[in-house]
N, C-alpha and C positions, 0 to 999 in steps of 0.2 A: 705569332705562333710559339715563340720561344719564351721561357720564363726569364732567361738572362738577357742582358742588353746585347744588341748586335755589336760586333767588333767595329772599332773606329774606322777601319779601312774597308768595311763592307760596301758592296756596290749599292747604288741608290735604289735599285729594285729588289734587293735582297729581302726575303721574308723569314729566313731562318738564320740562326747563329752558327750552325755547323752542319756538315753532311749527315750526321746522326739525326739531328732534328729535322732536316729536309726529308730523310727517309721516313721518319715517324709521321710527318705531315702527309706524305704520299700514301702511306698505309691507312691513315685515318680517313683520307678522302675516298679511298676504295671501299672502306668498310662503313661508310656513313649510314647509320641506322635511322636517321631522321624519318619520321612517318611521312608517307606521300601526302596525307591530309594537310600537313604543314607546308611541304615543298610546293604544292600547287597553288598556294595562296600568295598573292603579291604583297606580302607584308614583311619583307626581309630588309634588314639594314646591316651595316658593318658596325663594329664597335672598336673603341680605342682601348688601350691597356687599362685605363681608368674606368672602363665600362660606360663611356659616353657614346651614345648612338651617332653614327655617321652615315651619310649617303654613300653610294658606291663611288662617288667622285671625291669623297673625303671631307665634304662640308658637314656641318652639324645637321643631324636629322631630328625629327620630332616623333614622339609616340602617339601624337594626335593629328598629325598632318600627313595624309596619304600621298601627297606630292613628293615626300622625301623617302618613300619606301620603294622597293623594287622586287623583282622576281628572285627566286632562289638561285637560278642560273646566273643572273647578273651579279648577285651578292657574292656567290662563291668564286666567281672569276675576277672579282675586284681585288686589288692589292691594298686598298685603303684600310687603315687600322690594323688590328691584330686578329679579328675574328668576326663571327656572325652574331646577329640578334634577330629575334622574331617579335613582331609587334602584336599585342593582344588588342582586339577591337570589339566593339559592340555589334558588329555585323554578323557574328556567329557566337557559338557557345564554347569555344576553345578556352581552357583555363590552365593555369600552372600553379602547382603548390611548390613553394620554395622552402626547403628544409635546410636551415643553417646549422653548421657545425655538428653534423650527425654521423659523419663517416670518418673513420681513421684512415688518413691517406697512406700510412705505412702498412697497415695490416688489412685494410679493406673491411674491417669490422664495423657494423652498423649499430648505432645506439639503440637500446631497446624501445624507446619511445618512437623513434623513426621507423623501426622494423614493424611496429604495430600499425602505423599509418600506411606504410607500404603494403602490408598484408590486407588492410581494409580497401586499398585502392584497387586491388585485383590485377588483372593482366592488362597493363597499359604501358606506354613508353615512359621510361625513366632514364635521365642522364645525369652524369656527375657534373656539378657546377664548375665554373672556371677556377675557383679557389682549390678544388680537389677535396674539400671536406664537407661538401653539401650536395644535396640532390634536388633536381627539378622533376616533379611528377606531372606529366602532361595528360590531359583528358578533356572531358566535356562536362559542363555544369552551368547553371545560371548564376553567374557572379557579376554583378554590375558595380559593386563597390569593393575595392581592394581591402583586405584585412591583414593586420599583423597581430598574431597571437603570441604573446610573450610567455614562455614557459618558466616555471619556478627556478630552474637551474640556469637561467640567463639566455638560453637558446630561444630561437623564434621559428614560427611557422608563418609564412606569408602566403596569402591566397589572392591571386590576380586573375581578372577576366577581361579588363578593358583599360585603355589609357596608359598601358605600361609596355615596356619591351623587356624581353628576357634574353640575357647573354647565352648563346648556344655553344656547345662544345662538340656535339656529335659523339661524345664518349658514353656509350650505352652502359647502364649499370647492370651488371650480371647478365642474365639471358632474357631480359625483358623483350617483349615483342615490339614491332614497329607499328603499333596501332594506338588509337586513342579510345579509352574506355569511359564509361559514365562514372563520374566522380561525385555526383550529387549527394549520395549518402555520406561520403567522407567529408565533404564540405559542410553538410548539415551537422555532422557529429562534432567537427572542430569548432564551428561557430556557435554551438548551443550554449 
């Protein structure tokens, strides 16, 4: 949960580095904006600080093996790793657009190219990535092959629909709704 290392003398079950971080974690849990459409799917994993997927028991998980996934309730109550992840599967049309290095973490200002993609996406769930300078746009589309689109300025847009897991933060971007919209037009535009 904390960006800093836990103190050397921290208890073995400690999940935060300070009372301030513990309070922030508590507030985040109460204001979890994750869409119900994602919470009701049994495709949740935990993740390490290095974004390696873990089972709720702390063992390595796989983005292609349903035996290593769990419910949202079990994943949120587990203390393994540092956070949650959601697995994208070919059993439905849930997709995620991953926009790298598009958000200024100090000012909250969005890069113009990312603002255009966000505008095209419409009213759908968007959260800030674990790095704090990227966005995950969640929605629905038919994406069977992941794509990485490199922009001329060195940034990238990644489109995933199956065989991947996405590190979740629960940190809603702006006032986006907790619903998944149809992103088919945005995906077509980006991959054209």
